[in-house]
N, CA, C and O atoms as a GROMACS GRO file, in nm:
protein
  240
    1UNK      N    1  -0.095  -0.561  -0.376
    1UNK     CA    2  -0.128  -0.550  -0.223
    1UNK      C    3  -0.027  -0.536  -0.107
    1UNK      O    4   0.059  -0.617  -0.073
    2UNK      N    5  -0.064  -0.393  -0.046
    2UNK     CA    6   0.009  -0.396   0.061
    2UNK      C    7  -0.065  -0.428   0.194
    2UNK      O    8  -0.181  -0.394   0.212
    3UNK      N    9   0.008  -0.494   0.282
    3UNK     CA   10  -0.029  -0.570   0.348
    3UNK      C   11   0.033  -0.459   0.504
    3UNK      O   12   0.126  -0.380   0.489
    4UNK      N   13  -0.033  -0.474   0.632
    4UNK     CA   14   0.063  -0.423   0.756
    4UNK      C   15   0.178  -0.471   0.819
    4UNK      O   16   0.236  -0.439   0.923
    5UNK      N   17   0.201  -0.564   0.723
    5UNK     CA   18   0.339  -0.647   0.788
    5UNK      C   19   0.493  -0.619   0.701
    5UNK      O   20   0.611  -0.654   0.712
    6UNK      N   21   0.412  -0.536   0.616
    6UNK     CA   22   0.521  -0.471   0.476
    6UNK      C   23   0.605  -0.360   0.553
    6UNK      O   24   0.551  -0.283   0.633
    7UNK      N   25   0.725  -0.358   0.525
    7UNK     CA   26   0.814  -0.238   0.556
    7UNK      C   27   0.773  -0.154   0.527
    7UNK      O   28   0.697  -0.158   0.430
    8UNK      N   29   0.803  -0.001   0.607
    8UNK     CA   30   0.756   0.158   0.526
    8UNK      C   31   0.849   0.137   0.413
    8UNK      O   32   0.807   0.133   0.297
    9UNK      N   33   0.990   0.123   0.449
    9UNK     CA   34   1.066   0.194   0.308
    9UNK      C   35   1.050   0.092   0.184
    9UNK      O   36   1.099   0.143   0.083
   10UNK      N   37   0.991  -0.051   0.157
   10UNK     CA   38   0.973  -0.090   0.080
   10UNK      C   39   0.825  -0.101  -0.011
   10UNK      O   40   0.804  -0.149  -0.123
   11UNK      N   41   0.721  -0.025   0.105
   11UNK     CA   42   0.597   0.018   0.042
   11UNK      C   43   0.625   0.164  -0.020
   11UNK      O   44   0.537   0.214  -0.090
   12UNK      N   45   0.769   0.247   0.008
   12UNK     CA   46   0.783   0.371  -0.046
   12UNK      C   47   0.825   0.334  -0.193
   12UNK      O   48   0.802   0.400  -0.294
   13UNK      N   49   0.896   0.206  -0.184
   13UNK     CA   50   0.965   0.177  -0.305
   13UNK      C   51   0.852   0.111  -0.403
   13UNK      O   52   0.886   0.103  -0.521
   14UNK      N   53   0.759   0.076  -0.378
   14UNK     CA   54   0.700  -0.043  -0.469
   14UNK      C   55   0.575   0.040  -0.500
   14UNK      O   56   0.508   0.009  -0.599
   15UNK      N   57   0.525   0.177  -0.398
   15UNK     CA   58   0.388   0.209  -0.475
   15UNK      C   59   0.448   0.387  -0.475
   15UNK      O   60   0.508   0.446  -0.386
   16UNK      N   61   0.403   0.437  -0.611
   16UNK     CA   62   0.442   0.572  -0.620
   16UNK      C   63   0.371   0.680  -0.535
   16UNK      O   64   0.417   0.792  -0.513
   17UNK      N   65   0.264   0.635  -0.493
   17UNK     CA   66   0.172   0.751  -0.419
   17UNK      C   67   0.155   0.695  -0.234
   17UNK      O   68   0.061   0.728  -0.162
   18UNK      N   69   0.237   0.634  -0.204
   18UNK     CA   70   0.277   0.601  -0.078
   18UNK      C   71   0.305   0.696  -0.002
   18UNK      O   72   0.234   0.732   0.092
   19UNK      N   73   0.438   0.760  -0.043
   19UNK     CA   74   0.473   0.900   0.002
   19UNK      C   75   0.389   0.993   0.038
   19UNK      O   76   0.402   1.030   0.155
   20UNK      N   77   0.279   1.059  -0.044
   20UNK     CA   78   0.172   1.130  -0.034
   20UNK      C   79   0.082   1.102   0.060
   20UNK      O   80   0.028   1.180   0.138
   21UNK      N   81   0.063   0.937   0.046
   21UNK     CA   82  -0.064   0.906   0.172
   21UNK      C   83  -0.012   0.910   0.298
   21UNK      O   84  -0.082   0.969   0.380
   22UNK      N   85   0.090   0.866   0.336
   22UNK     CA   86   0.143   0.854   0.450
   22UNK      C   87   0.170   0.986   0.508
   22UNK      O   88   0.152   1.015   0.627
   23UNK      N   89   0.217   1.068   0.414
   23UNK     CA   90   0.263   1.204   0.493
   23UNK      C   91   0.121   1.283   0.496
   23UNK      O   92   0.122   1.404   0.516
   24UNK      N   93  -0.014   1.208   0.475
   24UNK     CA   94  -0.156   1.284   0.478
   24UNK      C   95  -0.171   1.184   0.604
   24UNK      O   96  -0.273   1.216   0.665
   25UNK      N   97  -0.138   1.126   0.635
   25UNK     CA   98  -0.147   1.046   0.778
   25UNK      C   99  -0.094   1.117   0.851
   25UNK      O  100  -0.149   1.116   0.961
   26UNK      N  101   0.006   1.194   0.845
   26UNK     CA  102   0.112   1.243   0.951
   26UNK      C  103   0.242   1.164   0.988
   26UNK      O  104   0.299   1.171   1.096
   27UNK      N  105   0.280   1.086   0.878
   27UNK     CA  106   0.407   1.048   0.918
   27UNK      C  107   0.496   1.113   0.843
   27UNK      O  108   0.474   1.095   0.724
   28UNK      N  109   0.583   1.178   0.863
   28UNK     CA  110   0.687   1.269   0.811
   28UNK      C  111   0.766   1.261   0.844
   28UNK      O  112   0.837   1.360   0.863
   29UNK      N  113   0.821   1.089   0.882
   29UNK     CA  114   0.972   1.062   0.914
   29UNK      C  115   1.019   0.936   0.859
   29UNK      O  116   1.083   0.842   0.905
   30UNK      N  117   0.932   0.982   0.674
   30UNK     CA  118   0.954   0.861   0.618
   30UNK      C  119   1.099   0.860   0.567
   30UNK      O  120   1.132   0.753   0.516
   31UNK      N  121   1.179   0.942   0.571
   31UNK     CA  122   1.301   0.904   0.516
   31UNK      C  123   1.418   0.904   0.652
   31UNK      O  124   1.539   0.917   0.634
   32UNK      N  125   1.344   0.886   0.803
   32UNK     CA  126   1.447   0.837   0.893
   32UNK      C  127   1.483   0.674   0.875
   32UNK      O  128   1.409   0.590   0.824
   33UNK      N  129   1.604   0.654   0.926
   33UNK     CA  130   1.645   0.493   0.930
   33UNK      C  131   1.537   0.391   0.972
   33UNK      O  132   1.536   0.277   0.923
   34UNK      N  133   1.460   0.426   1.048
   34UNK     CA  134   1.343   0.323   1.104
   34UNK      C  135   1.248   0.305   1.002
   34UNK      O  136   1.182   0.201   1.003
   35UNK      N  137   1.228   0.399   0.902
   35UNK     CA  138   1.147   0.309   0.809
   35UNK      C  139   1.164   0.245   0.734
   35UNK      O  140   1.084   0.200   0.652
   36UNK      N  141   1.340   0.216   0.750
   36UNK     CA  142   1.413   0.095   0.650
   36UNK      C  143   1.372  -0.058   0.692
   36UNK      O  144   1.373  -0.159   0.621
   37UNK      N  145   1.329  -0.042   0.849
   37UNK     CA  146   1.306  -0.177   0.901
   37UNK      C  147   1.209  -0.194   0.979
   37UNK      O  148   1.208  -0.290   1.057
   38UNK      N  149   1.098  -0.094   0.972
   38UNK     CA  150   0.965  -0.057   1.084
   38UNK      C  151   0.861  -0.107   0.962
   38UNK      O  152   0.867  -0.074   0.844
   39UNK      N  153   0.764  -0.196   1.027
   39UNK     CA  154   0.626  -0.276   0.981
   39UNK      C  155   0.573  -0.121   0.964
   39UNK      O  156   0.615  -0.012   1.004
   40UNK      N  157   0.448  -0.166   0.877
   40UNK     CA  158   0.332  -0.036   0.838
   40UNK      C  159   0.275  -0.046   0.964
   40UNK      O  160   0.255   0.064   1.017
   41UNK      N  161   0.234  -0.166   1.045
   41UNK     CA  162   0.190  -0.178   1.149
   41UNK      C  163   0.179  -0.123   1.272
   41UNK      O  164   0.086  -0.085   1.343
   42UNK      N  165   0.384  -0.129   1.285
   42UNK     CA  166   0.483  -0.062   1.386
   42UNK      C  167   0.455   0.088   1.394
   42UNK      O  168   0.449   0.151   1.500
   43UNK      N  169   0.433   0.151   1.243
   43UNK     CA  170   0.484   0.292   1.206
   43UNK      C  171   0.344   0.359   1.256
   43UNK      O  172   0.340   0.463   1.322
   44UNK      N  173   0.236   0.288   1.219
   44UNK     CA  174   0.084   0.332   1.258
   44UNK      C  175   0.110   0.360   1.422
   44UNK      O  176   0.123   0.475   1.463
   45UNK      N  177   0.117   0.250   1.506
   45UNK     CA  178   0.119   0.220   1.623
   45UNK      C  179   0.182   0.316   1.676
   45UNK      O  180   0.119   0.377   1.762
   46UNK      N  181   0.302   0.357   1.652
   46UNK     CA  182   0.382   0.478   1.707
   46UNK      C  183   0.332   0.579   1.694
   46UNK      O  184   0.359   0.665   1.778
   47UNK      N  185   0.226   0.616   1.570
   47UNK     CA  186   0.208   0.744   1.511
   47UNK      C  187   0.060   0.773   1.515
   47UNK      O  188  -0.001   0.862   1.455
   48UNK      N  189   0.000   0.654   1.620
   48UNK     CA  190  -0.140   0.663   1.659
   48UNK      C  191  -0.256   0.664   1.569
   48UNK      O  192  -0.362   0.726   1.576
   49UNK      N  193  -0.194   0.550   1.451
   49UNK     CA  194  -0.299   0.546   1.366
   49UNK      C  195  -0.367   0.397   1.347
   49UNK      O  196  -0.312   0.291   1.378
   50UNK      N  197  -0.510   0.411   1.283
   50UNK     CA  198  -0.554   0.254   1.279
   50UNK      C  199  -0.489   0.205   1.144
   50UNK      O  200  -0.490   0.276   1.043
   51UNK      N  201  -0.429   0.069   1.150
   51UNK     CA  202  -0.339   0.071   1.046
   51UNK      C  203  -0.423   0.019   0.932
   51UNK      O  204  -0.373   0.003   0.821
   52UNK      N  205  -0.586  -0.017   0.965
   52UNK     CA  206  -0.657  -0.071   0.856
   52UNK      C  207  -0.690   0.048   0.757
   52UNK      O  208  -0.707   0.043   0.635
   53UNK      N  209  -0.696   0.184   0.865
   53UNK     CA  210  -0.726   0.310   0.740
   53UNK      C  211  -0.645   0.374   0.674
   53UNK      O  212  -0.676   0.468   0.602
   54UNK      N  213  -0.507   0.323   0.691
   54UNK     CA  214  -0.405   0.346   0.637
   54UNK      C  215  -0.391   0.231   0.485
   54UNK      O  216  -0.361   0.271   0.373
   55UNK      N  217  -0.412   0.129   0.510
   55UNK     CA  218  -0.398   0.041   0.421
   55UNK      C  219  -0.518   0.033   0.351
   55UNK      O  220  -0.510  -0.055   0.265
   56UNK      N  221  -0.659   0.105   0.355
   56UNK     CA  222  -0.758   0.085   0.299
   56UNK      C  223  -0.709   0.213   0.174
   56UNK      O  224  -0.748   0.192   0.059
   57UNK      N  225  -0.627   0.340   0.200
   57UNK     CA  226  -0.558   0.414   0.130
   57UNK      C  227  -0.470   0.378   0.028
   57UNK      O  228  -0.481   0.405  -0.091
   58UNK      N  229  -0.381   0.313   0.084
   58UNK     CA  230  -0.300   0.269   0.003
   58UNK      C  231  -0.318   0.176  -0.102
   58UNK      O  232  -0.245   0.155  -0.199
   59UNK      N  233  -0.455   0.109  -0.061
   59UNK     CA  234  -0.479  -0.016  -0.174
   59UNK      C  235  -0.566   0.010  -0.265
   59UNK      O  236  -0.614  -0.079  -0.335
   60UNK      N  237  -0.596   0.138  -0.275
   60UNK     CA  238  -0.703   0.181  -0.363
   60UNK      C  239  -0.681   0.191  -0.517
   60UNK      O  240  -0.773   0.227  -0.590
   0.00000   0.00000   0.00000
């Protein structure tokens, strides 16, 4: 189960569909250094997204 506190880089390593889902939400900087230390909640805030919407898709 993915949570809002998880680091984006770790989510990408653990979930094979995460890249496609996150880029679908407009997160196109998944290879940047910030993704290796930024929580999903922080990344959503930076991109103007509702973390619960993203979590719903990631945890399907």
